[in-house]
C-alpha positions as a Markdown table, in Angstrom:
| # | Residue | x | y | z |
|---|---|---|---|---|
| 1 | Unk | 10.9 | -8.3 | -12.6 |
| 2 | Unk | 7.3 | -9.6 | -12.6 |
| 3 | Unk | 8.5 | -13.1 | -13.3 |
| 4 | Unk | 11.1 | -12.9 | -10.5 |
| 5 | Unk | 8.5 | -11.6 | -8.0 |
| 6 | Unk | 6.1 | -14.3 | -9.0 |
| 7 | Unk | 8.6 | -17.1 | -8.5 |
| 8 | Unk | 9.8 | -15.5 | -5.3 |
| 9 | Unk | 6.3 | -15.5 | -3.8 |
| 10 | Unk | 6.2 | -19.3 | -4.1 |
| 11 | Unk | 2.9 | -19.7 | -6.1 |
| 12 | Unk | 2.6 | -23.4 | -5.1 |
| 13 | Unk | 2.3 | -22.3 | -1.5 |
| 14 | Unk | -0.2 | -19.4 | -2.0 |
| 15 | Unk | -3.2 | -21.7 | -1.1 |
| 16 | Unk | -1.5 | -22.8 | 2.1 |
| 17 | Unk | -2.1 | -19.3 | 3.7 |
| 18 | Unk | -5.2 | -18.1 | 1.8 |
| 19 | Unk | -7.2 | -21.2 | 2.4 |
| 20 | Unk | -6.9 | -21.3 | 6.2 |
| 21 | Unk | -8.2 | -17.7 | 6.4 |
| 22 | Unk | -10.9 | -18.1 | 3.9 |
| 23 | Unk | -12.2 | -21.4 | 5.4 |
| 24 | Unk | -12.1 | -20.0 | 9.0 |
| 25 | Unk | -13.8 | -16.8 | 8.1 |
| 26 | Unk | -16.5 | -18.3 | 5.8 |
| 27 | Unk | -17.3 | -21.2 | 8.1 |
| 28 | Unk | -18.0 | -18.7 | 10.9 |
| 29 | Unk | -20.0 | -15.9 | 9.1 |
| 30 | Unk | -21.4 | -18.2 | 6.4 |
| 31 | Unk | -21.3 | -15.5 | 3.7 |
| 32 | Unk | -18.9 | -14.0 | 1.2 |
| 33 | Unk | -18.4 | -10.3 | 2.0 |
| 34 | Unk | -15.8 | -7.6 | 1.4 |
| 35 | Unk | -13.6 | -8.7 | 4.3 |
| 36 | Unk | -13.6 | -12.3 | 3.0 |
| 37 | Unk | -12.5 | -11.2 | -0.5 |
| 38 | Unk | -9.9 | -8.7 | 0.7 |
| 39 | Unk | -8.5 | -11.0 | 3.4 |
| 40 | Unk | -8.3 | -14.0 | 1.0 |
| 41 | Unk | -6.5 | -11.9 | -1.7 |
| 42 | Unk | -4.1 | -10.6 | 1.0 |
| 43 | Unk | -3.2 | -14.0 | 2.4 |
| 44 | Unk | -3.0 | -15.4 | -1.2 |
| 45 | Unk | -0.4 | -13.1 | -2.7 |
| 46 | Unk | 0.9 | -10.1 | -0.8 |
| 47 | Unk | 1.4 | -12.1 | 2.4 |
| 48 | Unk | 3.4 | -14.7 | 0.5 |
| 49 | Unk | 5.4 | -12.2 | -1.4 |
| 50 | Unk | 6.5 | -10.6 | 1.9 |
| 51 | Unk | 7.2 | -14.0 | 3.6 |
| 52 | Unk | 9.2 | -15.6 | 0.8 |
| 53 | Unk | 10.5 | -12.4 | -0.9 |
| 54 | Unk | 12.2 | -11.2 | 2.3 |
| 55 | Unk | 13.5 | -14.7 | 2.8 |
| 56 | Unk | 15.0 | -14.9 | -0.7 |
| 57 | Unk | 16.7 | -11.5 | -0.3 |
| 58 | Unk | 18.4 | -12.2 | 3.0 |
| 59 | Unk | 19.1 | -15.9 | 2.3 |
| 60 | Unk | 20.9 | -15.1 | -1.0 |
| 61 | Unk | 24.3 | -16.4 | 0.1 |
| 62 | Unk | 22.9 | -19.8 | 1.3 |
| 63 | Unk | 20.6 | -20.1 | -1.7 |
| 64 | Unk | 23.6 | -19.9 | -4.0 |
| 65 | Unk | 24.8 | -23.2 | -2.5 |
| 66 | Unk | 21.4 | -24.8 | -2.6 |
| 67 | Unk | 20.7 | -26.9 | -5.8 |
| 68 | Unk | 16.9 | -26.7 | -5.4 |
| 69 | Unk | 16.8 | -23.0 | -5.5 |
| 70 | Unk | 16.0 | -21.2 | -8.8 |
| 71 | Unk | 12.5 | -22.6 | -9.4 |
| 72 | Unk | 9.1 | -23.2 | -7.8 |
| 73 | Unk | 10.8 | -24.3 | -4.6 |
| 74 | Unk | 12.4 | -20.9 | -4.2 |
| 75 | Unk | 13.8 | -18.1 | -6.3 |
| 76 | Unk | 17.4 | -17.3 | -6.6 |
| 77 | Unk | 17.1 | -13.6 | -6.8 |
| 78 | Unk | 19.7 | -11.6 | -8.7 |
| 79 | Unk | 21.2 | -9.0 | -6.4 |
| 80 | Unk | 19.6 | -6.3 | -8.6 |
| 81 | Unk | 16.2 | -7.7 | -7.6 |
| 82 | Unk | 16.8 | -7.4 | -3.9 |
| 83 | Unk | 15.7 | -3.9 | -3.3 |
| 84 | Unk | 12.7 | -4.1 | -5.8 |
| 85 | Unk | 11.5 | -7.2 | -4.0 |
| 86 | Unk | 11.5 | -5.5 | -0.6 |
| 87 | Unk | 9.7 | -2.5 | -2.0 |
| 88 | Unk | 7.2 | -4.7 | -3.8 |
| 89 | Unk | 6.5 | -6.6 | -0.5 |
| 90 | Unk | 6.0 | -3.3 | 1.3 |
| 91 | Unk | 3.8 | -1.6 | -1.3 |
| 92 | Unk | 1.5 | -4.7 | -1.8 |
| 93 | Unk | 1.1 | -5.4 | 1.9 |
| 94 | Unk | 0.4 | -1.9 | 3.3 |
| 95 | Unk | -2.9 | -1.2 | 1.5 |
| 96 | Unk | -4.4 | -4.5 | 2.6 |
| 97 | Unk | -3.1 | -4.1 | 6.1 |
| 98 | Unk | -4.6 | -0.6 | 6.5 |
| 99 | Unk | -8.0 | -1.9 | 5.3 |
| 100 | Unk | -7.9 | -4.9 | 7.7 |
| 101 | Unk | -7.0 | -2.6 | 10.6 |
| 102 | Unk | -9.7 | -0.1 | 9.8 |
| 103 | Unk | -12.5 | -2.8 | 9.7 |
| 104 | Unk | -11.1 | -5.0 | 12.4 |
| 105 | Unk | -11.2 | -5.0 | 16.2 |
| 106 | Unk | -8.4 | -4.9 | 18.9 |
| 107 | Unk | -8.1 | -8.7 | 19.1 |
| 108 | Unk | -7.9 | -9.1 | 15.3 |
| 109 | Unk | -5.3 | -6.4 | 15.3 |
| 110 | Unk | -3.2 | -8.4 | 17.7 |
| 111 | Unk | -3.4 | -11.6 | 15.8 |
| 112 | Unk | -2.6 | -9.8 | 12.5 |
| 113 | Unk | 0.3 | -8.1 | 14.1 |
| 114 | Unk | 1.7 | -11.4 | 15.4 |
| 115 | Unk | 1.2 | -12.9 | 11.9 |
| 116 | Unk | 3.0 | -10.1 | 10.1 |
| 117 | Unk | 5.8 | -10.0 | 12.7 |
| 118 | Unk | 6.4 | -13.7 | 12.3 |
| 119 | Unk | 6.7 | -13.2 | 8.5 |
| 120 | Unk | 9.3 | -10.4 | 9.0 |
| 121 | Unk | 11.1 | -11.9 | 11.9 |
| 122 | Unk | 11.8 | -15.2 | 10.2 |
| 123 | Unk | 14.3 | -13.8 | 7.7 |
| 124 | Unk | 15.0 | -10.1 | 8.5 |
| 125 | Unk | 18.5 | -9.2 | 9.8 |
| 126 | Unk | 18.6 | -8.6 | 13.5 |
| 127 | Unk | 15.8 | -11.1 | 14.2 |
| 128 | Unk | 16.4 | -14.0 | 11.9 |
| 129 | Unk | 14.2 | -16.5 | 13.7 |
| 130 | Unk | 15.0 | -19.0 | 11.0 |
| 131 | Unk | 18.5 | -19.2 | 12.5 |
| 132 | Unk | 17.1 | -20.0 | 16.0 |
| 133 | Unk | 16.7 | -23.8 | 16.2 |
| 134 | Unk | 13.2 | -24.9 | 17.1 |
| 135 | Unk | 12.0 | -21.3 | 17.1 |
| 136 | Unk | 12.4 | -21.6 | 13.3 |
| 137 | Unk | 9.8 | -24.4 | 13.0 |
| 138 | Unk | 7.5 | -22.6 | 15.5 |
| 139 | Unk | 7.7 | -19.4 | 13.5 |
| 140 | Unk | 7.1 | -21.1 | 10.2 |
| 141 | Unk | 4.0 | -22.9 | 11.5 |
| 142 | Unk | 2.7 | -19.6 | 12.8 |
| 143 | Unk | 2.9 | -18.3 | 9.2 |
| 144 | Unk | 0.2 | -20.8 | 8.2 |
| 145 | Unk | -1.9 | -21.1 | 11.4 |
| 146 | Unk | -2.2 | -17.4 | 12.2 |
| 147 | Unk | -4.3 | -16.6 | 9.1 |
| 148 | Unk | -6.8 | -19.2 | 10.3 |
| 149 | Unk | -6.8 | -17.8 | 13.8 |
| 150 | Unk | -7.2 | -14.3 | 12.3 |
| 151 | Unk | -10.2 | -15.4 | 10.3 |
| 152 | Unk | -11.9 | -17.0 | 13.3 |
| 153 | Unk | -11.1 | -14.0 | 15.6 |
| 154 | Unk | -12.2 | -11.4 | 13.0 |
| 155 | Unk | -15.5 | -13.3 | 12.4 |
| 156 | Unk | -16.2 | -13.7 | 16.1 |
| 157 | Unk | -15.9 | -17.5 | 16.3 |
| 158 | Unk | -16.4 | -19.2 | 19.7 |
| 159 | Unk | -13.2 | -21.0 | 20.5 |
| 160 | Unk | -14.4 | -24.4 | 21.8 |
| 161 | Unk | -12.1 | -27.2 | 22.9 |
| 162 | Unk | -12.8 | -28.9 | 19.6 |
| 163 | Unk | -11.6 | -25.8 | 17.7 |
| 164 | Unk | -8.5 | -25.6 | 19.8 |
| 165 | Unk | -7.8 | -29.3 | 18.9 |
| 166 | Unk | -8.1 | -28.4 | 15.2 |
| 167 | Unk | -5.8 | -25.5 | 15.5 |
| 168 | Unk | -3.3 | -27.5 | 17.6 |
| 169 | Unk | -3.3 | -30.2 | 14.9 |
| 170 | Unk | -2.8 | -27.6 | 12.2 |
| 171 | Unk | 0.1 | -26.1 | 14.2 |
| 172 | Unk | 1.8 | -29.5 | 14.5 |
| 173 | Unk | 1.3 | -30.0 | 10.8 |
| 174 | Unk | 3.1 | -26.7 | 10.1 |
| 175 | Unk | 5.9 | -27.5 | 12.6 |
| 176 | Unk | 6.4 | -31.0 | 11.0 |
| 177 | Unk | 6.4 | -29.5 | 7.5 |
| 178 | Unk | 9.0 | -26.9 | 8.3 |
| 179 | Unk | 11.2 | -29.4 | 10.1 |
| 180 | Unk | 11.0 | -31.9 | 7.2 |
| 181 | Unk | 11.7 | -29.2 | 4.7 |
| 182 | Unk | 14.8 | -28.2 | 6.7 |
| 183 | Unk | 16.3 | -31.7 | 6.3 |
| 184 | Unk | 17.0 | -31.3 | 2.6 |
| 185 | Unk | 18.9 | -28.0 | 3.3 |
| 186 | Unk | 21.3 | -29.3 | 6.0 |
| 187 | Unk | 24.4 | -29.3 | 3.8 |
| 188 | Unk | 23.7 | -25.9 | 2.2 |
| 189 | Unk | 22.8 | -24.3 | 5.5 |
| 190 | Unk | 25.9 | -25.6 | 7.2 |
| 191 | Unk | 28.1 | -24.3 | 4.4 |
| 192 | Unk | 26.5 | -20.9 | 4.8 |
| 193 | Unk | 26.8 | -21.2 | 8.6 |
| 194 | Unk | 23.1 | -21.0 | 9.1 |
| 195 | Unk | 21.7 | -22.7 | 12.1 |
| 196 | Unk | 18.3 | -24.5 | 11.8 |
| 197 | Unk | 16.5 | -27.3 | 13.6 |
| 198 | Unk | 18.0 | -29.8 | 11.2 |
| 199 | Unk | 21.6 | -28.5 | 11.4 |
| 200 | Unk | 21.5 | -28.6 | 15.2 |
| 201 | Unk | 19.9 | -32.0 | 15.9 |
| 202 | Unk | 20.8 | -33.6 | 12.5 |
| 203 | Unk | 18.8 | -34.8 | 9.5 |
| 204 | Unk | 17.8 | -38.2 | 11.1 |
| 205 | Unk | 16.4 | -36.7 | 14.3 |
| 206 | Unk | 14.6 | -34.0 | 12.4 |
| 207 | Unk | 12.9 | -36.4 | 10.0 |
| 208 | Unk | 11.8 | -38.5 | 13.0 |
| 209 | Unk | 10.5 | -35.4 | 14.7 |
| 210 | Unk | 8.4 | -34.6 | 11.6 |
| 211 | Unk | 7.0 | -38.1 | 11.5 |
| 212 | Unk | 5.9 | -37.9 | 15.2 |
| 213 | Unk | 4.5 | -34.4 | 14.7 |
| 214 | Unk | 2.4 | -35.5 | 11.8 |
| 215 | Unk | 1.2 | -38.5 | 13.7 |
| 216 | Unk | 0.1 | -36.5 | 16.8 |
| 217 | Unk | -1.6 | -34.0 | 14.5 |
| 218 | Unk | -3.7 | -36.8 | 13.2 |
| 219 | Unk | -4.5 | -38.0 | 16.7 |
| 220 | Unk | -5.7 | -34.5 | 17.8 |
| 221 | Unk | -8.0 | -34.4 | 14.8 |
| 222 | Unk | -9.9 | -37.3 | 16.3 |
| 223 | Unk | -11.2 | -35.0 | 19.0 |
| 224 | Unk | -12.7 | -32.4 | 16.6 |
| 225 | Unk | -16.3 | -31.9 | 15.7 |
| 226 | Unk | -17.7 | -34.4 | 13.1 |
| 227 | Unk | -16.7 | -34.9 | 10.3 |
| 228 | Unk | -13.4 | -33.5 | 11.5 |
| 229 | Unk | -12.1 | -36.9 | 12.8 |
| 230 | Unk | -12.1 | -38.2 | 9.2 |
| 231 | Unk | -9.3 | -35.6 | 8.5 |
| 232 | Unk | -7.0 | -37.7 | 10.7 |
| 233 | Unk | -6.7 | -40.1 | 7.8 |
| 234 | Unk | -5.1 | -37.2 | 5.8 |
| 235 | Unk | -2.1 | -37.2 | 8.2 |
| 236 | Unk | -1.1 | -40.7 | 7.3 |
| 237 | Unk | 0.3 | -40.0 | 3.8 |
| 238 | Unk | 2.6 | -37.3 | 5.4 |
| 239 | Unk | 3.7 | -39.8 | 8.0 |
| 240 | Unk | 4.5 | -42.4 | 5.3 |
| 241 | Unk | 6.4 | -39.9 | 3.1 |
| 242 | Unk | 8.6 | -38.7 | 6.0 |
| 243 | Unk | 9.0 | -42.2 | 7.5 |
| 244 | Unk | 10.9 | -43.2 | 4.3 |
| 245 | Unk | 13.7 | -41.0 | 5.6 |
| 246 | Unk | 13.6 | -42.3 | 9.2 |
| 247 | Unk | 17.3 | -43.3 | 9.1 |
| 248 | Unk | 18.5 | -40.5 | 6.7 |
| 249 | Unk | 22.1 | -39.3 | 7.3 |
| 250 | Unk | 23.4 | -35.8 | 7.2 |
| 251 | Unk | 25.5 | -36.7 | 4.2 |
| 252 | Unk | 22.4 | -37.8 | 2.3 |
| 253 | Unk | 20.2 | -35.0 | 3.5 |
| 254 | Unk | 19.6 | -33.6 | 0.0 |
| 255 | Unk | 17.8 | -36.8 | -1.0 |
| 256 | Unk | 14.9 | -35.7 | 1.3 |
| 257 | Unk | 14.0 | -33.4 | -1.6 |
| 258 | Unk | 12.3 | -36.4 | -3.2 |
| 259 | Unk | 10.0 | -36.5 | -0.2 |
| 260 | Unk | 9.5 | -32.8 | -0.2 |
| 261 | Unk | 8.2 | -32.9 | -3.8 |
| 262 | Unk | 5.7 | -35.5 | -2.7 |
| 263 | Unk | 4.8 | -33.3 | 0.2 |
| 264 | Unk | 4.0 | -30.4 | -2.2 |
| 265 | Unk | 1.7 | -32.7 | -4.2 |
| 266 | Unk | 0.1 | -34.0 | -1.0 |
| 267 | Unk | -0.9 | -30.5 | 0.0 |
| 268 | Unk | -3.2 | -30.1 | -3.0 |
| 269 | Unk | -4.7 | -33.6 | -2.5 |
| 270 | Unk | -5.3 | -33.0 | 1.2 |
| 271 | Unk | -6.7 | -29.5 | 0.4 |
| 272 | Unk | -9.3 | -31.1 | -1.8 |
| 273 | Unk | -10.5 | -33.5 | 0.8 |
| 274 | Unk | -10.4 | -30.9 | 3.5 |
| 275 | Unk | -12.6 | -28.7 | 1.3 |
| 276 | Unk | -15.1 | -31.7 | 1.0 |
| 277 | Unk | -15.1 | -32.1 | 4.7 |
| 278 | Unk | -15.7 | -28.4 | 5.3 |
| 279 | Unk | -18.7 | -28.6 | 2.9 |
| 280 | Unk | -20.0 | -31.6 | 4.8 |
| 281 | Unk | -19.5 | -29.7 | 8.1 |
| 282 | Unk | -21.4 | -26.8 | 6.6 |
| 283 | Unk | -24.4 | -29.0 | 5.8 |
| 284 | Unk | -24.3 | -30.7 | 9.3 |
| 285 | Unk | -24.2 | -27.4 | 11.1 |
| 286 | Unk | -26.5 | -25.4 | 8.9 |
């Protein structure tokens, strides 16, 4: 059970939600306190278990048709694990959420509510935002950007135009990442009669949309506080990886998984350089 829950939570993606919160909160308050620790742990594991665990339970039928499921890119949960996964998501999330609500403020409550709602709405029956083309990519990006916004709001950050540019760039990155990830699942999703941005506009158009979104994310970073503009360089590898599939056909959509694996590796490399830039920014603004 523990192994199944671990795989279902997508450990390779834990950092993608914990880091935005931790960086936003720490760079605002400039100290490690209880909220920093609890918030980082929450967005590291429980948040991802809820996000991906709910997805694995209610995407079971399509996952059976998806050759990349059953490993680090997504668990293929046995039916016997469906109910335990949902209970595990609930029981691990509630204590953290109660703490964050108690120590938070009305605006932080609103952002946290939006973040948790997006996690549930993406996959849960009756909502299934993942089956609403374009809304699926927007919701997925919210999964990653909202922890950063929550960190800034909780810490009382001043939302300058430069900060909005940073968040907008991050949002475009998230949108592009989801869209490109959807390309590889076109065949499996169509067989399962699941609509997505890629099944509706096609693999080629979706890949091109991802390229443009990454590109514009890099452009927006040029308008952030120094040394933020240097982060624009980090958008280029994503553009290159996706541009390889500029002319991909629906029939060959599964080949985009090669690019997706490079994307997963790029996240860690980019994360390292973003951390270095944050340290630099910390010294500049100390």
